[in-house]
A tleap script that builds the chain and sets N, CA, C and O, in Angstrom:
source leaprc.protein.ff14SB
mol = sequence {
  NMET ASN ARG LEU CYS PHE LYS PRO VAL ALA
  PHE THR LEU SER VAL PHE LEU ALA VAL THR
  TYR ILE LEU CYS VAL ILE TYR GLY LEU LEU
  PHE HIE GLU TYR ALA MET PHE LYS ALA TRP
  GLU ALA LEU LEU PRO GLY PHE SER TRP LEU
  THR TRP MET THR PHE PHE ILE GLY LEU ALA
  GLU THR ILE LEU TYR GLY ILE TYR VAL ALA
  LEU VAL PHE VAL PRO LEU TYR ASN TYR PHE
  ASN ARG LYS TYR GLY HIE ASP CYS SER GLY
  GLN CSER
}
set mol.1.N position { -23.696 28.330 20.752 }
set mol.1.CA position { -23.999 26.972 20.444 }
set mol.1.C position { -22.910 26.347 18.886 }
set mol.1.O position { -22.747 27.099 17.925 }
set mol.2.N position { -22.489 25.379 18.912 }
set mol.2.CA position { -21.199 24.855 18.093 }
set mol.2.C position { -22.233 24.439 16.620 }
set mol.2.O position { -23.191 23.676 16.749 }
set mol.3.N position { -21.999 24.836 15.749 }
set mol.3.CA position { -21.793 24.640 14.146 }
set mol.3.C position { -20.895 23.908 13.660 }
set mol.3.O position { -19.723 24.147 13.949 }
set mol.4.N position { -21.322 22.536 12.563 }
set mol.4.CA position { -20.360 21.903 12.069 }
set mol.4.C position { -20.383 22.985 10.450 }
set mol.4.O position { -21.386 23.482 9.939 }
set mol.5.N position { -19.211 23.069 10.046 }
set mol.5.CA position { -19.350 23.550 8.601 }
set mol.5.C position { -18.744 22.257 7.721 }
set mol.5.O position { -17.892 21.373 7.808 }
set mol.6.N position { -19.830 22.788 6.767 }
set mol.6.CA position { -19.745 21.707 5.793 }
set mol.6.C position { -17.863 21.073 5.210 }
set mol.6.O position { -17.392 19.999 5.586 }
set mol.7.N position { -17.383 21.719 4.601 }
set mol.7.CA position { -16.104 21.743 3.789 }
set mol.7.C position { -14.931 20.847 4.966 }
set mol.7.O position { -14.387 19.763 4.753 }
set mol.8.N position { -14.818 21.621 6.057 }
set mol.8.CA position { -13.552 20.627 6.785 }
set mol.8.C position { -14.309 19.389 7.186 }
set mol.8.O position { -13.592 18.400 7.345 }
set mol.9.N position { -15.513 19.234 7.371 }
set mol.9.CA position { -15.761 18.205 7.155 }
set mol.9.C position { -15.818 16.783 6.624 }
set mol.9.O position { -15.855 15.607 6.984 }
set mol.10.N position { -15.803 17.721 5.358 }
set mol.10.CA position { -16.020 16.960 3.898 }
set mol.10.C position { -14.923 16.326 3.549 }
set mol.10.O position { -14.879 15.130 3.260 }
set mol.11.N position { -13.414 17.560 3.566 }
set mol.11.CA position { -12.040 17.170 3.733 }
set mol.11.C position { -11.686 16.226 4.754 }
set mol.11.O position { -11.225 15.175 4.309 }
set mol.12.N position { -11.771 16.310 5.954 }
set mol.12.CA position { -11.550 15.883 7.122 }
set mol.12.C position { -11.925 14.142 6.682 }
set mol.12.O position { -10.995 13.337 6.738 }
set mol.13.N position { -13.375 13.649 6.240 }
set mol.13.CA position { -13.655 12.718 6.051 }
set mol.13.C position { -13.297 11.954 4.671 }
set mol.13.O position { -13.295 10.723 4.663 }
set mol.14.N position { -12.981 12.723 3.454 }
set mol.14.CA position { -12.043 12.432 2.275 }
set mol.14.C position { -11.405 11.747 2.370 }
set mol.14.O position { -11.293 10.573 2.018 }
set mol.15.N position { -10.471 12.933 3.276 }
set mol.15.CA position { -8.623 12.416 3.245 }
set mol.15.C position { -8.405 11.001 4.366 }
set mol.15.O position { -7.472 10.209 4.237 }
set mol.16.N position { -9.495 10.896 5.484 }
set mol.16.CA position { -9.622 10.090 6.432 }
set mol.16.C position { -9.717 8.572 5.631 }
set mol.16.O position { -8.979 7.592 5.742 }
set mol.17.N position { -10.941 8.787 4.772 }
set mol.17.CA position { -11.179 7.147 3.654 }
set mol.17.C position { -10.231 7.263 3.166 }
set mol.17.O position { -9.690 6.191 3.436 }
set mol.18.N position { -9.125 8.156 2.233 }
set mol.18.CA position { -8.284 8.021 1.207 }
set mol.18.C position { -6.982 7.108 2.136 }
set mol.18.O position { -6.448 6.072 1.739 }
set mol.19.N position { -6.815 7.510 2.866 }
set mol.19.CA position { -5.886 7.208 4.024 }
set mol.19.C position { -6.291 5.628 4.340 }
set mol.19.O position { -5.474 4.707 4.331 }
set mol.20.N position { -7.317 5.528 4.544 }
set mol.20.CA position { -7.452 4.128 4.836 }
set mol.20.C position { -7.569 3.185 3.934 }
set mol.20.O position { -7.178 2.027 4.079 }
set mol.21.N position { -8.177 3.697 2.847 }
set mol.21.CA position { -8.218 2.994 1.400 }
set mol.21.C position { -6.363 2.337 0.921 }
set mol.21.O position { -5.891 1.233 0.651 }
set mol.22.N position { -5.847 3.674 1.028 }
set mol.22.CA position { -4.539 3.479 0.656 }
set mol.22.C position { -3.469 2.341 1.509 }
set mol.22.O position { -2.612 1.590 1.044 }
set mol.23.N position { -3.822 2.519 2.642 }
set mol.23.CA position { -3.385 1.678 3.533 }
set mol.23.C position { -3.863 0.075 3.420 }
set mol.23.O position { -3.161 -0.935 3.471 }
set mol.24.N position { -5.408 0.216 3.235 }
set mol.24.CA position { -5.467 -1.423 3.412 }
set mol.24.C position { -5.203 -1.821 1.576 }
set mol.24.O position { -5.078 -3.032 1.394 }
set mol.25.N position { -5.152 -1.318 0.826 }
set mol.25.CA position { -4.794 -1.629 -0.291 }
set mol.25.C position { -2.912 -2.236 -0.232 }
set mol.25.O position { -2.552 -3.257 -0.817 }
set mol.26.N position { -1.877 -1.267 0.657 }
set mol.26.CA position { -1.112 -1.947 0.777 }
set mol.26.C position { -1.253 -3.137 1.709 }
set mol.26.O position { -1.027 -4.323 1.471 }
set mol.27.N position { -1.481 -2.824 2.306 }
set mol.27.CA position { -1.498 -4.275 3.239 }
set mol.27.C position { -1.904 -5.924 2.706 }
set mol.27.O position { -1.630 -7.046 3.131 }
set mol.28.N position { -2.843 -5.293 1.342 }
set mol.28.CA position { -3.879 -6.643 0.780 }
set mol.28.C position { -2.231 -6.932 0.310 }
set mol.28.O position { -1.714 -8.004 0.623 }
set mol.29.N position { -1.523 -5.987 -0.392 }
set mol.29.CA position { -0.367 -6.044 -1.416 }
set mol.29.C position { 0.658 -6.913 -0.836 }
set mol.29.O position { 1.202 -7.833 -1.448 }
set mol.30.N position { 0.982 -6.454 0.813 }
set mol.30.CA position { 1.909 -7.044 1.414 }
set mol.30.C position { 1.366 -8.828 2.310 }
set mol.30.O position { 2.155 -9.664 2.749 }
set mol.31.N position { 0.005 -8.900 2.323 }
set mol.31.CA position { -0.506 -9.934 2.797 }
set mol.31.C position { -1.731 -10.311 2.515 }
set mol.31.O position { -2.751 -10.093 3.169 }
set mol.32.N position { -1.586 -10.989 1.344 }
set mol.32.CA position { -2.766 -11.050 0.213 }
set mol.32.C position { -3.406 -12.069 0.658 }
set mol.32.O position { -4.340 -12.210 -0.131 }
set mol.33.N position { -3.484 -13.106 1.686 }
set mol.33.CA position { -4.309 -14.085 1.777 }
set mol.33.C position { -5.096 -13.236 3.279 }
set mol.33.O position { -6.018 -13.803 3.865 }
set mol.34.N position { -4.732 -12.274 3.604 }
set mol.34.CA position { -5.309 -11.460 4.679 }
set mol.34.C position { -6.381 -10.490 4.344 }
set mol.34.O position { -7.267 -10.082 5.095 }
set mol.35.N position { -6.113 -10.105 2.790 }
set mol.35.CA position { -6.635 -8.976 1.935 }
set mol.35.C position { -7.977 -8.940 2.524 }
set mol.35.O position { -8.592 -9.807 3.145 }
set mol.36.N position { -8.336 -7.583 2.147 }
set mol.36.CA position { -10.016 -7.414 2.008 }
set mol.36.C position { -10.744 -7.183 0.780 }
set mol.36.O position { -11.938 -7.136 0.486 }
set mol.37.N position { -9.539 -7.039 0.088 }
set mol.37.CA position { -9.828 -6.895 -1.937 }
set mol.37.C position { -11.552 -7.280 -2.071 }
set mol.37.O position { -12.337 -6.420 -2.471 }
set mol.38.N position { -11.916 -8.383 -1.766 }
set mol.38.CA position { -13.187 -7.900 -2.049 }
set mol.38.C position { -14.504 -7.713 -1.186 }
set mol.38.O position { -15.643 -8.047 -1.514 }
set mol.39.N position { -14.314 -7.429 -0.638 }
set mol.39.CA position { -14.714 -6.117 0.443 }
set mol.39.C position { -14.851 -4.576 -0.476 }
set mol.39.O position { -15.797 -3.822 -0.704 }
set mol.40.N position { -13.673 -4.573 -0.776 }
set mol.40.CA position { -13.296 -3.228 -1.984 }
set mol.40.C position { -14.476 -3.695 -3.334 }
set mol.40.O position { -15.337 -2.925 -3.760 }
set mol.41.N position { -14.312 -4.735 -3.701 }
set mol.41.CA position { -15.342 -5.041 -4.883 }
set mol.41.C position { -16.721 -4.967 -4.708 }
set mol.41.O position { -17.522 -4.964 -5.643 }
set mol.42.N position { -16.993 -4.912 -3.612 }
set mol.42.CA position { -18.398 -4.821 -3.309 }
set mol.42.C position { -18.897 -3.406 -2.830 }
set mol.42.O position { -20.028 -2.952 -3.001 }
set mol.43.N position { -17.460 -2.578 -1.975 }
set mol.43.CA position { -18.809 -1.268 -1.911 }
set mol.43.C position { -18.089 0.030 -2.503 }
set mol.43.O position { -18.182 1.138 -1.974 }
set mol.44.N position { -17.097 -0.337 -4.084 }
set mol.44.CA position { -16.164 0.361 -4.731 }
set mol.44.C position { -16.908 0.093 -6.267 }
set mol.44.O position { -16.307 -0.786 -6.884 }
set mol.45.N position { -17.815 0.531 -6.841 }
set mol.45.CA position { -18.030 0.200 -7.948 }
set mol.45.C position { -16.965 0.380 -9.102 }
set mol.45.O position { -16.511 1.466 -9.464 }
set mol.46.N position { -16.619 -0.931 -9.650 }
set mol.46.CA position { -15.582 -0.338 -11.001 }
set mol.46.C position { -14.362 -1.105 -10.444 }
set mol.46.O position { -13.609 -1.617 -11.273 }
set mol.47.N position { -14.054 -1.255 -8.983 }
set mol.47.CA position { -12.192 -1.380 -8.522 }
set mol.47.C position { -12.466 -3.051 -8.753 }
set mol.47.O position { -13.492 -3.688 -8.514 }
set mol.48.N position { -11.649 -3.344 -9.100 }
set mol.48.CA position { -11.144 -4.655 -9.320 }
set mol.48.C position { -9.543 -4.854 -8.870 }
set mol.48.O position { -8.637 -4.077 -9.169 }
set mol.49.N position { -9.419 -6.014 -8.123 }
set mol.49.CA position { -7.609 -5.955 -7.671 }
set mol.49.C position { -6.665 -6.012 -8.688 }
set mol.49.O position { -7.475 -5.942 -9.613 }
set mol.50.N position { -5.700 -6.076 -9.186 }
set mol.50.CA position { -5.308 -4.151 -8.809 }
set mol.50.C position { -5.089 -4.240 -10.028 }
set mol.50.O position { -4.746 -5.256 -10.633 }
set mol.51.N position { -5.343 -2.799 -10.609 }
set mol.51.CA position { -4.453 -2.151 -11.135 }
set mol.51.C position { -4.559 -0.654 -11.515 }
set mol.51.O position { -5.620 -0.030 -11.493 }
set mol.52.N position { -3.369 -0.140 -11.861 }
set mol.52.CA position { -3.265 1.288 -11.550 }
set mol.52.C position { -4.537 2.162 -11.670 }
set mol.52.O position { -4.985 2.946 -10.833 }
set mol.53.N position { -4.998 1.866 -12.839 }
set mol.53.CA position { -7.031 2.756 -13.467 }
set mol.53.C position { -7.715 2.275 -11.922 }
set mol.53.O position { -7.924 3.098 -11.031 }
set mol.54.N position { -8.003 0.861 -11.792 }
set mol.54.CA position { -9.107 0.717 -10.426 }
set mol.54.C position { -8.590 1.038 -9.532 }
set mol.54.O position { -9.341 1.690 -8.807 }
set mol.55.N position { -7.265 0.881 -9.014 }
set mol.55.CA position { -6.983 1.585 -7.736 }
set mol.55.C position { -7.267 3.145 -7.678 }
set mol.55.O position { -7.653 3.575 -6.591 }
set mol.56.N position { -7.129 3.985 -8.665 }
set mol.56.CA position { -7.106 5.655 -8.727 }
set mol.56.C position { -9.021 5.556 -8.280 }
set mol.56.O position { -9.602 6.032 -7.305 }
set mol.57.N position { -9.568 4.742 -9.453 }
set mol.57.CA position { -10.951 4.795 -9.189 }
set mol.57.C position { -11.843 4.228 -7.944 }
set mol.57.O position { -13.041 4.469 -7.796 }
set mol.58.N position { -10.883 3.277 -6.912 }
set mol.58.CA position { -11.145 3.527 -5.409 }
set mol.58.C position { -10.740 4.765 -4.723 }
set mol.58.O position { -11.502 5.319 -3.931 }
set mol.59.N position { -9.911 5.085 -4.916 }
set mol.59.CA position { -9.494 6.158 -4.329 }
set mol.59.C position { -9.974 7.327 -4.544 }
set mol.59.O position { -9.828 8.288 -3.790 }
set mol.60.N position { -10.988 7.319 -6.294 }
set mol.60.CA position { -11.979 8.554 -6.143 }
set mol.60.C position { -13.172 8.589 -5.284 }
set mol.60.O position { -13.649 9.515 -4.627 }
set mol.61.N position { -13.583 7.246 -5.456 }
set mol.61.CA position { -14.850 7.131 -4.855 }
set mol.61.C position { -14.823 7.077 -3.242 }
set mol.61.O position { -15.753 7.452 -2.529 }
set mol.62.N position { -13.571 6.533 -2.780 }
set mol.62.CA position { -13.703 6.794 -1.426 }
set mol.62.C position { -13.254 8.363 -1.022 }
set mol.62.O position { -13.285 8.633 0.179 }
set mol.63.N position { -12.822 9.453 -2.001 }
set mol.63.CA position { -12.962 10.284 -1.615 }
set mol.63.C position { -14.551 11.060 -1.877 }
set mol.63.O position { -15.180 11.931 -1.277 }
set mol.64.N position { -14.762 10.341 -2.938 }
set mol.64.CA position { -16.633 11.074 -3.087 }
set mol.64.C position { -17.771 10.281 -1.973 }
set mol.64.O position { -18.966 10.569 -2.018 }
set mol.65.N position { -17.265 9.333 -1.061 }
set mol.65.CA position { -18.116 8.740 0.109 }
set mol.65.C position { -17.979 9.937 0.850 }
set mol.65.O position { -18.781 10.832 1.114 }
set mol.66.N position { -16.443 9.707 1.210 }
set mol.66.CA position { -16.494 11.485 2.432 }
set mol.66.C position { -17.167 12.625 2.262 }
set mol.66.O position { -17.543 13.403 3.138 }
set mol.67.N position { -17.331 12.712 0.898 }
set mol.67.CA position { -18.394 13.936 0.512 }
set mol.67.C position { -19.466 14.036 0.976 }
set mol.67.O position { -20.019 14.907 1.648 }
set mol.68.N position { -19.947 12.468 0.332 }
set mol.68.CA position { -21.248 11.667 1.000 }
set mol.68.C position { -21.810 12.499 2.202 }
set mol.68.O position { -22.557 13.469 2.330 }
set mol.69.N position { -20.928 11.460 3.222 }
set mol.69.CA position { -21.284 11.146 4.680 }
set mol.69.C position { -21.124 12.653 4.975 }
set mol.69.O position { -22.032 13.174 5.623 }
set mol.70.N position { -20.039 13.454 4.565 }
set mol.70.CA position { -20.336 14.818 4.958 }
set mol.70.C position { -21.667 15.767 4.755 }
set mol.70.O position { -21.871 16.683 5.552 }
set mol.71.N position { -22.829 15.441 3.340 }
set mol.71.CA position { -23.451 16.240 2.994 }
set mol.71.C position { -24.900 15.750 3.507 }
set mol.71.O position { -26.028 16.240 3.446 }
set mol.72.N position { -24.207 14.224 4.193 }
set mol.72.CA position { -25.861 13.953 5.224 }
set mol.72.C position { -25.654 14.604 6.586 }
set mol.72.O position { -26.411 15.373 7.180 }
set mol.73.N position { -24.458 14.128 6.952 }
set mol.73.CA position { -23.899 14.066 8.429 }
set mol.73.C position { -23.878 15.784 9.028 }
set mol.73.O position { -24.485 16.054 10.065 }
set mol.74.N position { -23.251 16.675 8.387 }
set mol.74.CA position { -23.409 18.253 8.600 }
set mol.74.C position { -24.942 18.383 8.919 }
set mol.74.O position { -25.242 18.121 10.084 }
set mol.75.N position { -25.805 18.691 8.200 }
set mol.75.CA position { -27.243 19.184 7.950 }
set mol.75.C position { -27.874 18.333 9.287 }
set mol.75.O position { -28.489 18.941 10.163 }
set mol.76.N position { -27.727 17.339 9.328 }
set mol.76.CA position { -28.437 16.746 10.408 }
set mol.76.C position { -27.263 16.852 11.928 }
set mol.76.O position { -27.743 16.481 12.999 }
set mol.77.N position { -26.662 17.059 11.919 }
set mol.77.CA position { -26.104 17.468 13.371 }
set mol.77.C position { -26.175 19.041 13.627 }
set mol.77.O position { -26.164 19.595 14.726 }
set mol.78.N position { -26.233 19.504 12.653 }
set mol.78.CA position { -26.562 20.739 13.056 }
set mol.78.C position { -28.317 21.403 13.322 }
set mol.78.O position { -28.750 22.373 13.946 }
set mol.79.N position { -28.823 20.556 12.681 }
set mol.79.CA position { -30.625 20.313 13.057 }
set mol.79.C position { -30.900 20.247 14.547 }
set mol.79.O position { -31.734 20.850 15.222 }
set mol.80.N position { -29.570 18.958 15.032 }
set mol.80.CA position { -30.169 18.249 16.386 }
set mol.80.C position { -29.669 19.155 17.034 }
set mol.80.O position { -30.415 19.735 17.823 }
set mol.81.N position { -28.401 19.543 16.941 }
set mol.81.CA position { -27.650 20.687 17.781 }
set mol.81.C position { -28.334 21.809 18.063 }
set mol.81.O position { -28.346 22.405 19.140 }
set mol.82.N position { -28.917 22.091 17.050 }
set mol.82.CA position { -29.842 23.199 17.526 }
set mol.82.C position { -30.711 23.071 18.133 }
set mol.82.O position { -31.183 23.843 18.967 }
set mol.83.N position { -31.273 21.459 17.608 }
set mol.83.CA position { -32.889 21.473 18.668 }
set mol.83.C position { -32.552 21.018 20.275 }
set mol.83.O position { -33.121 21.306 21.327 }
set mol.84.N position { -31.715 20.425 20.065 }
set mol.84.CA position { -31.205 19.902 21.363 }
set mol.84.C position { -29.743 20.407 22.343 }
set mol.84.O position { -29.636 20.453 23.569 }
set mol.85.N position { -28.776 20.729 21.327 }
set mol.85.CA position { -27.563 21.382 21.857 }
set mol.85.C position { -27.781 21.843 22.967 }
set mol.85.O position { -27.141 21.207 23.804 }
set mol.86.N position { -28.528 22.851 23.516 }
set mol.86.CA position { -28.618 23.504 25.100 }
set mol.86.C position { -28.519 22.653 25.926 }
set mol.86.O position { -27.995 23.069 26.959 }
set mol.87.N position { -28.842 21.444 25.938 }
set mol.87.CA position { -29.341 20.181 26.914 }
set mol.87.C position { -28.928 19.026 26.751 }
set mol.87.O position { -29.677 18.146 26.326 }
set mol.88.N position { -27.505 18.780 27.093 }
set mol.88.CA position { -27.081 17.469 27.040 }
set mol.88.C position { -27.385 16.498 27.356 }
set mol.88.O position { -27.016 15.527 26.696 }
set mol.89.N position { -28.336 16.301 28.711 }
set mol.89.CA position { -28.821 15.482 29.564 }
set mol.89.C position { -30.102 14.796 28.569 }
set mol.89.O position { -30.545 13.676 28.823 }
set mol.90.N position { -30.502 15.440 27.679 }
set mol.90.CA position { -31.525 14.452 26.904 }
set mol.90.C position { -33.020 14.830 27.108 }
set mol.90.O position { -33.958 14.381 26.449 }
set mol.91.N position { -33.102 15.834 28.250 }
set mol.91.CA position { -34.539 16.381 28.414 }
set mol.91.C position { -34.784 17.837 27.968 }
set mol.91.O position { -33.913 18.704 28.043 }
set mol.92.N position { -36.104 18.059 27.471 }
set mol.92.CA position { -36.232 19.349 27.028 }
set mol.92.C position { -36.642 20.375 28.447 }
set mol.92.O position { -36.810 21.586 28.305 }
savepdb mol mol.pdb
quit
C-alpha cells in the first residue's frame, strides 16, 4: 500500500505555489491591466501591490499555504488509502 510522506508533499506544494506566485507577479508587472493583484491582496494577508517587502511576505505566505495543505492532505490521503486503497472500484 502506498503512503504519502509529509516532507516531499510539503516541499512539492510549497515550491509549486511559490513558482506560481512569482510567475503571477511577473505577469502582473508585464500586463498590469490583466493582473491578479486584487486576488493576491485578498488571499495573502499583508500583501499589497507591490514593494519588495510585500513581495517577500506573499512568497512566505504561499510557502506556508503549501505546508498547510500538506499537513491536512497527507494524513487524510493516508487514512483513506489505508481504508479503501485495496479496492479502487469503490466497493468493499
